[in-house]
MIVEXDREN-214920 format. One record per atom (N, C-alpha, C): x, y, z; residue in one letter. Coordinates in steps of 0.05 Angstrom, whole numbers, padded with zeros to 5 digits, always signed. Each point is the difference from the previous one (the first is absolute). Last residue first. Layout:
<atoms>
XYZA...
</atoms>
This chain:
<atoms>
-00501-00137+00259H-00015-00021+00004H+00008-00016+00029H+00046+00076-00060M-00019-00003+00012M-00023-00012+00010M+00113+00013-00026C-00023-00016+00002C-00026+00011+00019C+00070+00056-00015I+00009-00014-00034I-00023-00022+00006I+00007+00076+00064G-00014-00007-00024G+00002-00016-00020G+00052+00011+00073G-00005+00032-00011G-00020+00005-00021G+00013-00085+00070T+00017+00003-00021T-00001+00025-00023T-00030-00051+00084V+00012+00019+00009V+00024+00004-00030V-00098-00060+00036N+00017+00007-00020N+00012+00027+00006N-00048-00085+00054I-00002+00036-00002I+00024+00005-00020I-00060-00087+00035G+00022+00000-00016G-00003+00031-00006G-00064-00061+00078Q+00007+00016-00026Q+00030+00008-00011Q-00058-00052+00070G+00007-00017-00018G+00004+00020-00027G-00044+00047+00088T+00015-00024-00008T+00004-00011-00020T-00032+00082+00064M+00008+00003-00024M+00008-00028+00005M-00031+00056+00062F-00023-00010-00006F+00011-00007-00033F+00060+00042+00060D-00009-00029+00015D-00025-00006-00019D+00070+00066-00004S-00018-00011-00024S-00008-00024+00007S+00028+00069+00046D-00017+00014-00013D-00005-00020-00020D+00057-00011+00074P-00027-00010+00005P-00016+00013-00028P+00103-00023-00008S-00008+00021+00015S-00033-00014-00005S+00065-00036-00055A+00006-00013+00024A-00020+00019+00016A-00008+00022-00088L-00003-00030+00000L-00003-00002+00037L+00041+00080-00024F-00030-00001-00007F-00009-00029+00011F+00094+00005-00015A-00013+00012+00028A-00028+00012-00003A+00035-00043-00076V+00005-00013+00020V-00008+00008+00027V+00007+00059-00068V-00025-00020-00002V-00008-00018+00016V+00082+00053-00006N-00018+00022+00013N-00037-00019-00003N+00083-00038-00035A+00001+00001+00042A-00025+00018+00001A+00024+00001-00090V-00010-00028+00004V-00003-00004+00033V+00037+00079-00033D-00024-00003-00009D-00017-00018-00003D+00090+00005+00031E-00008+00020+00014E-00034-00003-00016E+00071-00036-00049P-00005-00018+00021P-00030+00007+00022P+00002+00038-00099M+00026+00002+00022M-00016-00015+00016M-00021+00006-00109C-00006-00006+00030C+00017+00003+00016C+00012+00059-00087L-00003-00030+00011L-00011+00001+00023L-00039+00066-00076R+00024-00005+00022R+00006-00019+00005R-00081+00040-00049G+00029+00006-00014G+00026+00011+00014G-00105-00035+00011L+00013+00024+00012L+00024+00006-00003L-00032-00067-00051P-00018+00029-00005P+00011+00008+00013P+00055-00073-00034T-00009+00007+00029T-00010+00024-00011T+00051-00038-00066S-00020-00022+00007S-00015+00013+00021S+00085+00043-00015K-00020+00005-00011K-00023-00012-00011K+00064-00023+00063I-00004+00028+00008I-00022-00003-00024I+00047-00071-00020Y-00018-00005+00028Y-00020+00030+00011Y+00075+00000-00062E-00028-00017-00021E-00020-00001+00029E+00085+00028+00026Q-00016+00021-00016Q-00030-00008-00014Q+00063-00063+00031R-00001+00017+00027R-00025+00020-00015R+00050-00042-00061V-00020-00021+00005V-00019+00013+00028V+00079+00039-00032N-00018+00005-00021N-00025-00012+00005N+00080-00014+00055E-00015+00020+00003E-00024+00012-00021E+00061-00069-00014P-00012-00007+00014P-00021+00019+00010P+00055-00007-00089D+00001+00021+00030D-00021-00009+00017D+00011-00052-00091A+00030+00010+00006A-00002+00013+00040A-00066-00075-00054I+00001+00033+00004I+00026+00008+00017I-00044-00093-00025G+00019+00019-00016G-00002+00024+00000G-00054-00068+00041R-00010+00015-00017R+00023+00018-00015R+00020-00047+00080L-00021-00024-00020L-00011+00011-00021L+00057+00050+00064E+00016-00019-00017E-00020-00018-00020E-00035+00070+00055A+00014+00007-00023A+00014-00017-00016A-00044-00033+00077E-00023+00012-00025E+00017+00009-00016E+00046-00014+00078W-00009-00028-00016W-00013+00009-00022W+00022+00077+00053Q+00020-00016-00020Q-00004-00027-00003Q-00063+00048+00041V+00001+00008-00018V+00030-00010-00017V-00025-00036+00080E-00019-00017-00023E+00000+00025-00015E+00051+00010+00075R+00013-00016-00007R-00023-00012-00024R-00020+00076+00047D+00025+00000-00018D+00009-00018-00014D-00076-00003+00059Q-00006+00009-00026Q+00026+00005-00024Q+00002-00026+00091M+00002-00026-00016M-00011+00010-00023M+00022+00053+00067G+00032-00019-00015G-00010-00009-00013G-00067+00074+00000T+00009-00011+00026T+00033-00018-00014T-00103+00070-00024K+00032+00001-00010K+00018-00016+00033K-00101-00034-00054V+00020+00015+00026V+00025+00004-00001V-00098-00019-00061M+00030+00003-00005M+00013+00013+00019M-00085-00031+00022G+00009-00006-00025G+00021+00007+00006G-00055-00050+00080P+00017+00024-00016P+00003-00004-00030P-00071-00033+00074C+00005-00010-00035C+00011+00026+00005C-00029-00041+00091V-00002+00016-00016V+00023-00004-00018V-00085-00054+00065A+00029+00007-00009A+00002+00021-00019A-00057-00059+00085N-00002+00023-00016N+00027+00000-00021N-00070-00043+00085V+00033-00014-00016V-00007+00026-00027V-00052-00016+00114T+00005+00015-00027T+00023-00009-00014T-00064-00041+00090I+00027+00002-00004I+00000+00014-00041I-00066-00037+00069G+00009+00029+00004G+00026+00014-00012G-00048-00085-00004Y+00014+00003+00025Y+00014+00033+00007Y-00048-00033-00080P-00020-00017+00023P+00008+00009+00024P+00049+00011-00074A-00016+00012+00002A-00018+00004+00022A+00073-00054-00045L+00002+00007+00020L-00019+00024+00010L-00010-00058-00082E+00001-00013+00028E+00012+00015+00025E-00003+00050-00079K-00029-00014+00001K-00003-00016+00023K+00079+00039-00028A-00018+00017+00015A-00020-00003+00009A+00065-00056-00050M+00003+00002+00029M-00022+00023+00013M-00001-00015-00089S-00007-00028+00011S-00001+00009+00034S+00026+00068-00055Q-00024-00002-00006Q-00008-00023+00018Q+00093+00007-00012I-00013+00022+00025I-00032-00002-00004I+00047-00051-00067L+00003-00016+00031L-00013+00016+00020L+00008+00029-00092G-00024-00021+00009G-00001-00010+00024G+00064+00071-00026L-00025+00009-00002L-00020-00027+00012L+00085-00021-00011V-00001+00007+00022V-00024+00015-00002V+00023-00045-00081G-00003-00007+00023G-00002+00003+00026G+00026+00054-00075F-00031-00006+00001F-00007-00021+00021F+00090+00017-00003K-00018+00023+00011K-00030-00006-00006K+00061-00053-00034S+00015-00007+00027S-00026+00015+00012S+00004-00001-00089A-00014-00020+00011A+00001-00005+00023A+00051+00064-00043A-00025+00011+00003A-00021-00020+00011A+00087-00012-00014Y+00002+00017+00027Y-00034-00001+00000Y+00026-00052-00079H+00005-00018+00035H+00000+00031+00025H-00009+00033-00094A-00019-00024+00003A-00002-00011+00030A+00057+00074-00038Q-00007+00002+00026Q-00031-00024-00002Q+00045+00039-00086F+00029-00006+00016F-00005-00014+00037F-00071+00067-00055P+00011-00015-00014P+00025-00008+00028P-00091+00010+00039A+00022+00017-00016A+00021-00017-00012A-00115+00002+00043G+00025-00007-00004G+00014+00016-00006G-00076+00019+00064M+00014+00005-00020M+00025-00015-00013M-00039-00005+00090K-00025+00014-00011K-00004+00002-00033K+00069-00020+00071S-00017-00023+00007S-00023+00010-00014S+00077+00052-00010A+00001-00022-00017A-00022-00027+00009A+00016+00089+00047M-00016+00002-00024M+00003-00023-00018M+00015-00027+00100S+00015+00013-00027S-00025+00012-00020S+00010-00033+00112A-00011-00014-00019A+00025+00015-00028A+00001-00005+00113T+00010+00009-00022T-00007-00014-00026T-00056-00005+00090C+00016-00009-00006C+00010+00020-00033C-00048-00014+00105I-00007+00021-00025I+00027-00008-00016I-00067-00026+00094I+00017-00012-00021I+00002+00011-00023I-00041+00012+00112K+00002+00011-00028K+00024-00014-00014K-00074-00014+00095G+00026+00000-00018G+00001+00013-00030G-00066-00057+00092Q+00010+00022-00013Q+00027-00001-00019Q-00043-00064+00060K-00018+00006-00013K+00004+00032-00005K+00061-00069+00046R-00005+00025+00004R-00031+00012-00009R+00031-00077-00029E+00000-00006+00023E-00008+00028+00009E+00030-00003-00078I-00033-00010+00000I-00011-00008+00024I+00086+00037-00016M-00013+00020-00009M-00026-00015+00007M+00064-00058+00003H+00000+00017+00026H-00018+00025-00012H+00011-00060-00066P-00015-00013+00019P+00004+00018+00032P+00042+00031-00086A-00028-00008+00004A-00014-00012+00017A+00097+00003-00021I-00005+00025+00018I-00026+00000+00004I+00039-00071-00049Y+00013-00003+00023Y-00015+00027+00018Y-00024-00009-00091K-00008-00028+00003K+00014+00013+00040K+00025+00064-00057S-00021+00004+00009S-00013-00023+00016S+00084-00012-00045V+00001+00021+00023V-00028+00010+00014V+00004-00050-00082R+00019-00024+00029R-00002+00022+00023R-00031+00032-00084W-00025-00022+00008W+00013-00009+00030W+00051+00065-00052V-00020+00009+00015V-00023-00024+00013V+00065-00028-00051G+00014+00014+00020G-00018+00016+00018G-00018-00038-00087K+00001-00024+00026K+00015+00012+00016K-00005+00062-00068C-00030-00015+00003C-00003-00018+00034C+00094+00046-00038N-00026+00013-00001N-00034-00006+00013N+00083-00050-00008I-00001+00016+00032I-00025+00025-00011I+00012-00080-00049D-00001-00015+00034D+00008+00028+00009D-00013+00016-00094M-00025-00014+00020M+00006+00000+00024M+00074+00027-00051N-00016+00016+00001N-00032-00015+00012N+00076-00059-00017F+00000+00025+00018F-00016+00025+00005F-00020-00069-00061D-00001-00020+00027D+00012+00025+00020D+00010+00013-00086W-00026+00003+00001W-00006-00007+00025W+00091-00004-00028E-00013+00025-00003E-00028+00001+00005E+00035-00088-00009E+00013+00024+00028E-00010+00021-00001E-00017-00052-00074E-00020-00011+00016E+00011+00017+00034E+00021+00048-00092T+00005-00016+00012T-00015-00007+00021T-00014+00063-00091L+00000-00008+00027L+00011-00024+00012L-00020+00031-00094K+00023+00002+00008K+00009-00008+00034K-00084+00026-00051W+00005-00028-00008W+00035-00008+00006W-00035+00087+00031F-00027-00029+00014F+00013-00023-00011F+00067+00083-00002W-00016-00010-00015W-00026-00021+00007W+00054+00063+00072N+00008-00019-00019N-00030+00001-00012N+00035+00033+00103E-00008+00014-00033E+00008-00026-00017E-00019+00022+00117T+00019-00008-00019T-00014+00004-00025T-00014+00021+00114S-00008-00001-00032S+00025-00014-00020S-00047+00006+00114V+00022-00006-00025V-00005+00006-00020V-00038+00015+00116G-00012-00003-00031G+00035-00004-00013G-00064+00016+00101A+00032-00004-00014A-00015-00009-00028A-00059+00033+00071N+00012+00018-00024N+00022-00011-00016N-00079-00008+00075N+00009-00020-00019N+00013+00018-00020N-00036+00020+00103V-00003+00013-00028V+00024-00014-00016V-00074-00009+00094L+00025-00011-00022L-00002+00015-00021L-00041+00023+00101I+00002+00010-00032I+00020-00016-00011I-00009-00022+00093D-00031+00021-00009D+00002-00007-00024D+00042-00058+00074I+00008+00009-00028I-00023+00023-00007I+00033-00042+00097H-00014-00003-00015H+00013+00013-00025H+00048-00015+00081S-00022-00013+00003S-00019-00010-00024S+00098+00040+00012F-00023+00016-00005F-00027-00012+00014F+00082-00051+00006K+00008+00022+00011K-00024+00025+00003K-00011-00098-00032S+00010+00006+00030S+00016+00029+00006S-00036-00012-00082L-00027-00001+00010L+00013-00005+00036L+00061+00000-00065V-00007+00027-00009V-00021-00001+00022V+00044-00077-00016K+00022+00024+00013K-00016+00027+00004K-00037-00075-00048K-00003-00012+00026K+00016+00029+00018K-00005+00005-00092L-00025+00004+00002L+00001+00000+00044L+00080-00028-00055M-00008+00028-00003M-00020+00010+00014M+00004-00093-00024G+00022+00004+00022G-00004+00034+00004G-00053-00029-00066E-00004-00009+00015E+00018+00004+00029E+00027+00024-00080I-00018+00012+00003I-00017-00008+00021I+00074-00050-00025S+00010+00020-00001S-00026+00020+00015S-00014-00082-00036A+00003+00006+00027A+00020+00028+00004A-00041-00013-00088G-00017+00005+00024G+00010-00008+00020G+00039+00048-00084D+00010-00027+00016D-00019+00004+00029D-00001+00059-00079T+00003-00019-00013T+00003-00026+00024T+00010+00096+00025V-00032-00005-00009V+00004-00028-00011V+00075+00035+00068D-00004-00011-00029D-00024-00007+00001D+00046+00066+00070M-00010-00017-00005M-00008-00013-00022M+00059+00067+00081Q+00003-00014-00025Q-00024-00016-00002Q-00018+00076+00059Y+00008-00021+00001Y+00006-00008-00034Y-00018+00094+00079A+00006-00019-00025A+00010-00029-00004A-00070+00089+00062V+00024-00027+00005V+00005-00006-00031V-00046+00086+00063S-00001-00018-00025S+00025-00013+00005S-00027+00065+00062T-00004-00026+00011T+00002-00014-00024T+00006+00089-00010K+00020-00007+00015K+00004-00027+00008K-00039+00071-00066S-00008-00018+00017S+00021-00020+00000S+00021+00074-00035I-00022+00013+00005I-00012-00012+00016I+00091-00023-00033E-00008+00033+00018E-00024+00007+00007E+00018-00083-00044Q-00002-00001+00031Q+00006+00029+00014Q+00004-00021-00095V-00031-00002+00009V+00003+00005+00035V+00079-00014-00053E-00011+00024-00018E-00029+00004+00029E+00056-00075+00007Q+00005+00022+00011Q-00012+00027-00007Q-00027-00077-00039L-00004-00005+00027L+00016+00025+00017L+00017-00017-00088V-00028+00016-00002V-00008-00001+00032V+00087-00048-00013S-00003+00032-00012S-00025+00006+00000S-00001-00082+00013N+00012+00008+00021N+00001+00035-00002N-00018-00054-00072V-00027+00001+00018V+00010+00014+00025V+00058-00024-00067S-00017+00020-00014S-00021+00005+00027S+00068-00066+00019T+00013+00024-00002T-00022+00022-00006T-00028-00091-00011E+00005+00005+00031E+00011+00031+00000E-00063-00055-00071N+00034+00016-00003N-00008+00017+00031N-00071-00042-00027K+00019-00025-00005K+00033+00018+00005K-00087+00036+00054D+00016+00004-00032D+00013-00020+00001D-00072+00059+00072T+00011-00036-00010T+00009+00006-00031T-00043+00061+00103L+00017-00003-00029L+00005-00021-00011L-00074+00041+00068I+00019-00028+00006I+00015+00001-00031I-00044+00090+00053L+00010-00022-00021L+00007-00023+00007L-00072+00076+00056T+00025-00004-00005T+00009-00033-00022T-00054+00102-00019A-00003-00025+00010A+00027-00013+00011A-00036+00087-00021G+00001-00007+00017G-00002-00024+00007G+00009+00062-00082D-00024-00002+00007D-00006-00011+00032D+00090+00002-00039K-00014+00023+00006K-00028-00001+00009K+00034-00077-00025A+00017+00005+00027A-00011+00027+00000A-00029-00030-00087L-00017-00013+00032L+00019+00005+00025L+00041+00036-00082R-00027+00013+00005R-00010-00018+00028R+00082-00035-00024K+00002+00027+00010K-00032+00011+00003K+00005-00087-00042A+00012+00005+00020A-00003+00028+00029A-00016-00010-00092I-00021-00013+00007I+00005+00004+00037I+00075+00013-00070A-00024+00030+00009A-00022-00012+00015A+00054-00064-00018R+00019+00014+00020R-00017+00028+00002R-00032-00072-00061G-00001-00004+00028G+00007+00017+00017G+00015+00020-00093I-00031+00002+00015I-00001-00012+00020I+00100+00008-00022G-00030+00011-00020G-00020-00004+00025G+00068-00061+00048T+00009+00027-00020T-00030+00005-00017T+00004-00064+00077G+00028+00006-00004G+00004+00027-00014G-00079-00057+00021C+00008+00034+00001C+00023+00004+00008C-00058-00093-00009G+00013+00015-00025G+00006+00031+00001G-00077-00039+00060T+00025-00008-00011T+00010+00013-00024T-00055+00015+00105I+00006+00008-00036I+00016-00016-00009I-00076+00018+00086F+00026-00014-00008F+00002-00001-00028F-00038+00064+00093V+00003-00015-00031V+00021-00008-00008V-00066+00039+00086N+00022-00024-00007N+00005-00003-00032N-00050+00080+00067K-00003-00020-00018K+00019-00009-00008K-00008+00082+00047G-00009-00028+00016G-00007-00021-00022G-00008+00087-00044S+00009-00001+00025S-00004-00025+00015S-00023+00035-00095V+00000-00030+00013V+00020+00001+00022V-00030+00085-00037P-00024-00022-00001P+00007-00035-00001P+00053+00083+00058G-00008-00002-00026G-00024-00023-00008G+00043+00071+00083M-00018-00020-00003M+00002-00004-00023M
</atoms>
């Protein structure tokens, strides 16, 4: 028996990186997982991994930018599982550019997935939690929710928006016994980071992108990159009964880069 045994957990963006680590950790902790991702191949690969310990878990393709896709998926899920105990809004993207060179497409791409996507999925699932007067909503925000960075004006704006959103949701949902919290990762070693160091190196005129990654490590007081599992461990805490008296919080997992 684990801390979330018997709980149905709906996760977005869990085909790779942080989402994959969250899925594996919550499966280990006893949850039945409803895994979703825009990439069907990736999410099915994660399902194969978690079914070794969570045999009733399922996976679906879903796009957080498409309300009809979310609503249709929820109908399937509720017909199979009857309820959702925990929602993990993890789907996210990034691009990098000088703010004055950003296109509206870049801006909208980050906003639509990182911030509006959290609202869209929560909008459809929260009423079912309200009806049951229980539930937990956990969102993957970012260190960029609390401090801006060069080349990430649009990304930071989207992630600042996530914290404002979860604080408002937390106050609205508290009377129904539903908590809403976020985890704020720092420099996480994922495929997304691989792309980001390439972009930043190009924008700064640095020949070797690995020099950018070394700068990330040097800027981290604990002296290493954040790993997806570091984030998953905090999500597991927020999913567990140990966090029942916490709501509206954005918890840093930054190795000491951000301390507020």
